[in-house]
N, C-alpha and C positions, 0 to 999 in steps of 0.2 A: 864639216855640216854646222857648226855653232853660225848663231845670229848674226848679222854686219851689219850696221846701224847707221845709219846717214839722216842728215837736215836737208828737210828740203827749203828750208827758212819761214818766217811768220806766213809768206804770199803763201794760201790754196792754189789747187792745179787748175784748169779747165773752167768751165763756168764764174757765176758769181754766182754768190749767195740765193737762196729763193727764199719767197713768202714762207712761216712756220703752222701757217695752216695747214692739216691735211688734205691732199687730194683726192684718196677712197673714201666710198664709206665704208667700206671691211676694215681702212688703215688711217691710222693720227701721225702718219708725217711719211715724208717722202725723202731718202740720199740727198744732205743737204748740195751736193754737186751736183745733184738734177736736175734739179724744176726750170729751173729756166729754157732750160735745153728743153723741154718736156714743151712750152710753150711753140717754140721753130717746128711739132708734126713729127707723124712717121708717118712714113712712103708706105706705099702700096703699090703694091700688082697682081698682074692678070695670069691666073692659075694656066699651068700647061694643060690640057689639055692631058686626058688621062684616058690611056687606050683600052679597046672595046675587050683583048683579048689578055688583058693582065690586070692582076689587080689593085690599087694604088698601093703605096708604102714606100718607107722614105727613099729606097733608089727612084721618085720622081722628085721628093723634093730633094735630095743630092743633086741630080740632073740642070734642076733651076738653079738652081745656087751658082754651079759649074760658067754656068752659061753668064749666068749673071756677073760674076765675075770677069768674064773676055769681056765684061762690055762698058765703055763708061757712065761711072755712077754716077744719078739720078736726085737730087740734091730731092726733099720730100718737100709740097707743096699740100693747105688747103684748102677749100675751097666750101668751110661751112659757113651757113647763114649767119649773119654780125650778131644778129643775138644766138646766138650758141658760144659765140667764139669771149663775150662780151660777157658775162656770166659769172660771178662775184661765187665764192668757195659755198654760201650756204644757201643759193640759188643751184648751184651741180648735186649738192645734196640733197636737196628734196625735188631731184631729179631721180625715185624708185620701179629699178621694175617689179614688175606683178608674179610674186609667187606661183597664181597659176597658169601663166606663160613660159614658168622653166620649158626647156626643149626635154623629151622623155617622159614628161606626166605620166601624160592620157596614158602611156604605153606600160606607166609601173614597172617602170627601169630602174632597177638602182643607183645610176649616176644620174644626177638634172644637170643640164643649163641652163645660168643666169648670165642675164649679155649686162654691160657696163655703158650709158652714153655717149657719145662723144662729147666734148663739148670745155672749155674751160680751157684746162692746158693739152688736152687731148682733141688736138683740131685734125688729127690727121688721121679717117677709124683706119684700124687691121684690116684684112678680108680673112672671114671668113666660114671658114668648106666641113660638110659636114660626109664621114663615109660611112654607105651601107651596100654590099653588098659587091664591094671592092669597089664603087665606085664612087667617089666625090661629089658632091653638086654646094654651089653656093647658100648658106645661107641669108636671107635679103633683111635690110635691115623691116623694122616695123615699128611705127611707133606706137602703134596701140598697145603695145607690152609694160609700155612704162607708163609711170604713172605720173605728172609733171608736179603736182604739188598744184603751190603756190605760183608758178610760173605762170606769165597766157604767155604762149609762141604761137605763132602764125604754123597753124600745124600741114597749110600747103608750099612750108617751105624743106618739111622733115622726110621728103623724099629722099628713099637712093641713101641716104648719110654716112651706113656700115658699120661696128659700132666698137670703140673703146677698148675689149677690151671682153673677158670672161669671166665664169669663177663656175665652179663645177658642186656640189653636193653630195653628200653621203651621210646613210647613218653608223654615221661616227662615234655615237655616244649614246644613243639608244633611234630600238626601231623602228621606232612608233616617229622622230622625226630627221628628214635628212638636214644633216651640217654644214652646216660652211664647210667646206677641204682646202681647198685648191682656185687662187684666183692671178690669173696671168696680165697682167693689166700699166704700160709704162717702159718706151724700149724692153728690155731685154729678161724685164725686171716679172717673180714669180715667186709668190710661200706657197708652205702649206701648212695641212696639221696633221700631229697624232691623235687619238684618244688625250682629253683633258687639259687638252694644250691653250695658247692663247693666243694670235699670233705678235710675231716678234720680228725676229729676222728675214731679211728677204735674200734668197740666190738670185744668181743672171747665167742666162747664157754666156756671157760675153764681156770680156773689159781691155779695152785700151787703151796701152798710156798712163794708168791710171798715177797720179802724184810721179805724174813729169809734166817740167817745164813747158813742153809747149803745147800743153792741156789734152783735157780725153774725151776722150772720141768715142759713143755711147751709140756701140747698135741698138738697130732694134728690130724685134721679131713681127716681120711685117704680111706676116700670112700662117693660118694655123689649121689644121684638117681636124677630125677629132671623128676616132672608130664609133660608133654609132652600138653601143655595148649589146648586152645578149640578156636577157633574166637572169642569168643563174655566173653572171660576166663579179669577178672578184677587181677588175683590174681595171683599167682604160689609156687610153694609147693614143696622147695627142702627136702629131707630128707641126714643125715652124719650119717654117722661113726668117732667117736672120741675114741683116745687107746693110751695111754701111760701105761712108766713104773706101774703104782701104777694106774692110773683108766681108764676104756671104758666108755662107753656113747654112747646113739641113739638121733637124737635129729629129730625134727621138723621144720622143719622152713616155714609158710605161711608172702608169700609177697605182702601186697596190697599198689603199689603206689601214691603217689595224695600229697598235696601243703602240709602234712605228709606224709615219708610213712613207713608206719605200719608195722614191723612182728610180727606175733604170734608163743611164739615159745615156744614149748615141749620136756621138753628132761625128761631122765631117766639115770641114775645115779649107774657105778657101781661102790664099789676098789676092788681090788687086794690084798691091806693094806694101813693098815693105815694113813692118812695124817698127816700135821700139820697144813695144813691152805689150806681150799677148798675157791675156791671164784667162785661165782656163778657173774654167767650178768660180769661178770667182760668188763672194759669198760677203754680205753690207747686213751689219749689225750698228746699236749705239752703249755707247757705254757714257756716264757724266760724271761715275760716281761708285767708290766701293769701300770695301774692305783697307784697300790699299791705299784708296787718297784720299783725303781729305770733301770737304763739299766745300765750295767756293762760295756758299751766302749759306746763312741757315732752311734747312730740309726737316719734316718730323724725318721724312725717310731715313734708314740710315744706308741701304745702296739702291741706286736707279742704273739699272742697265738691262738690256734683251741679257747677251752672251755680260762671262767675267772673264773669260781666258781662249787662248787659241792652242790648241792638240796636237799636237804633231806626230804622227805614225814614222819614225825612220823604218827600213827594209835593212836594217841591224842586227833589230831587237828593243833598240831602244826610244824611247817615249817622255816625250819632251814640253810643258806647258809652261804656255810665256800669258801669267794674268796681265790683261792689258788696261791702259792709262788713257785719261783723258789729255793732252798733253798741252802747253799751250803756245804750240808750234809745230806746225808739221814734222808725219817720224816715220820714214818707214827703218825692216827694219826685214829682214830674209834667213830662210833659214838652207842651206844649199844641200841637196838630196840628192840620191841616185836608186828611180823606180820605187817612190815614198808608196806606206802603205793604206795611209789616207788620212786624211786632216779635217777639222774644223773650228768655227766659233763655236763654246760651251757655256751651256748654262749649270752650276754646275749646283749654286747654293740652290735647294729647293723649298728651304722655310717660309715660312711666310713673316718672320718676324726678320728676315732682313733687311724685309723692305719697307714693313704698312700702309702694303697699297691697296686699295680695296676697288680702288678705278683699275687704276691700268695691269695689275694681277701679274706683280715682275716674275714671281716666283712661278709659275704657270708659263711662262714664256719656253720654246722650244728654244734647243738645239740641234745646227744642225753637221753631218758627218757627212764627209765624199770621201767613197774605197773608190782608188782609182781600180780598171779593171784590166788587162795585159800593163808591159813596162810601158811607163810611160819617159823611162829611161832621165838625162841628167836634166836638171833643172835646181829650184828653189819654191819653197813657201813664203808670198810675201804677202806682212803683215804691213798696211798703210794706217795708220790710227791720224786720226786730223781735228783738229782744237776744235769743239761743240760751247756755247753759252749751258745748252737747255736742251733737255729729253727730246725733241721733239728734227730734232736733224740725229740722219742719220749718217755716225760720224767712224765707222770699224766697217776694214773691206780687209779680203783676206782671199789670194787665190794662190793658182798653180805657173810658176814662166818655166815652159822650156824654155830650155840655156839654145836651140837652133829650133827654131823655126820657118816651118815650109819654106818656100823661095818661092815668090809671086806666079799666083799657075799652082802649085803641087798642093795635094790635095793631106790634108792632117786628120788622119781616123783614131779620136779618140774617146772613150766608152766611162762612167764610171757610174755608180750607184750613192745618191745621197741618201740620206734618211734624217727624218726631224723625229727627232728623240726626245724624251722627259724623262721617268725613274727609268725605268732599265738603257740606258743609252752606252754608249762605250761607253767603256775607262780600263784601264792600263790590267794588264794584271799582277803588274809589283806597286805598293801604295802611292797613295794621289794625294798631290796637292791638296788638299783642305779650303784651305784663304791665306791669305798674305794679309800681315798691318805691319801699322809705318805709326814708329813711335817710341819714346821711354818710357812714356810711365809716367807715377814721379821723380824726380831729379834734385838729391838737393844744393847740389852746385852744376850746373845746369852748363856743358862746353859746348863747342864746334861737332860734336858726331851726332851721327842719327842711328837708328836701332831700324828691324826690319823683323818678325815673325813670322814662321810660315811653319804653321801647320800643313804635319801626311798624316792620311787612313790608311789605315790596310787595304792588301789586298783583297778583291776572292779567294777562300780558300778557295774552292773545285782549281781555279787557277793557276793556281802556284806553279805547279809543282812541269809548267808547259810551257816554260819561258826560260828561257833566257838573256844573261846580259850579258856584259860586260863582264869578265870575272869571274863568269860562272853563269851556277844556278837562283836564279833568284829565292830568296828566302823569310820566311812570312821573317815580323815585327812584331807580334800584339807579346808574342811572349818572352820578358827580355832573361835575357841572359850572360852567369858571372863571365863564360866561357867564349865567348861570343857577342858583347857586348856590341847595339847597337850606336854609329858613330855618325854624322857631318865632316858631310868634303861640302867648301863654299872655296869658290876664282871669282875675282875682280877682276875688273883691267884696269891699266897702270893708270886713273883718275882716284881712284881709291887705292885708298890704308886698310887692311882690315885690323883690327883690335884689339877683339876678343870674338866667339861662339862660343855657345853655347851645346849640348841635342840634349834633350834626356824625358821619360814619360809625361804625356799627357791624360794624367788620369779621366779628369772629363769626355775621353775621348775614347778613349783608347788609342791611339796613335800616339803622336811622336813630335813634339816643337823642338827646331831648329832657332834658336836665335842669335842673330849676330851682329854687333857696331864698328860702326867703318867712317871712315872719315875721307870726307870731297875734295880730291888736291884743289881742282878748277870748277868751280859752282853752274859757269855756260855752257856747260858741257855735261852729256850723261854717261852714265857709270853701265859696262853691261858685268850683269853676275851670272852666276849659275852653284846650284846649289843639290845634293842628293844626298838621300842616306846611304851608309853599305853597313854589310857585318863583315867583318874579313876581307876580306878581298871584292865580295860579292855588293857590285851594287843593287841595295831592295827596295828602291823608288826609282816613280822615275825623276827627269832635271828638270831640274823647278827653274825659268829661264827666264831671267828680271832686267829690264831696261828700267833705270831710276834717272826718272829724267831731271833736266838742269833746274834751277831753283828759273 
């Protein structure tokens, strides 16, 4: 089940690189492999009639997805006025939704909707309907909902445009103000926040052929149905129809905001034709540099990333932590599993001093944790690492790939819980990796070896007794014991020679530090590594799984 790595070469898959400017008023970037594709537009389809005798729900969306899968794919088209297509970045940002026009504001409901204007890269609007009393009714475009700023547009050409997406507002941090909570805009991308968080990584409905030479296919949420909440609602339900050349799908998202905002996701997918790689519950993030990777250029900020590692929970009780890197060329790694307990892209370092960025506030970016519901069977958690020269590109992707995707025409039903976390995020009930650092420090006589240092911090005490790992029950590592000292176990593949290793108490953190020195045999090839702490025969930490990149 350990990671398998391969290189896809220097060439990136899919569409070419895109402009680096942010495309959304609420976002600082879009994924680097997605931006040009956006210019092609998103497909729009008419809603199926809702029966007068049946409340609108997931099965209606699933029926439409199945019907679409039996038809030839219709490529998206765009009929926006030329003035909107030719808006530049600043002009598009100057179009703002008027908060006073927010959907449900006049009813004083706990949730509100604000809408995105089409234009720039969002050329084919999505269809949005509101569900009330079990019936769905389309939300018509209204130019009076927007402040166009300095743009001088002919209002007569702005009829029946549709919207480019929507965002949900809720009193997340204060009862006096409705914060931005959730955004759906662009293909199948969405982002959410918990209390005290700032936007960072994104999620997607589906990923198709990511990091495949034939090119990535980007499915789109082409239609949304949003249930009108009540005055006492603590959750919001959203239905979405997904479509692309080879896959259609129905989704239901039930969002519960809080310290951790949690989304219960139900999906049903239908393939028009075979897919090489079906990426389930994909997450997209950014990693420029961190404690384990030197900065390419001078930067006053010690670390720049939305996520610093991939966390995987195996069904056998093992927890795996893979620190992220910004490689020189595209790398894909994977962990083979049966019925995973969870995986996520995590931001573990929460101290401002690790980032020193007063604008981006990387220490407040959320982690995203995917918890499968039911058995997902055999497959792999795949991690894609894409080179990026700066922080404006999302260059990290993680998702689940089933070993046996459905045949065309067959339904694939999958459900999972997606949590947007900060301080109270998921944490292994054994010791976890605090940081990974690279370098020798002072060496009087330099040689051709490398050194890595891995710091572990102790597990939450309340959970220690409940966890079993390979070799027996997990044991606390906080107190040294002469009878059962904490030791470190290190494995490296055939491209490395382990020269020395030490494991010792870190008195500054109360945890343990593992330091090891090694020599690489072929500098043009990566090195797979694994390490963990043990006491006697019991593993007392998660497994640190690292890919040491080539020069």
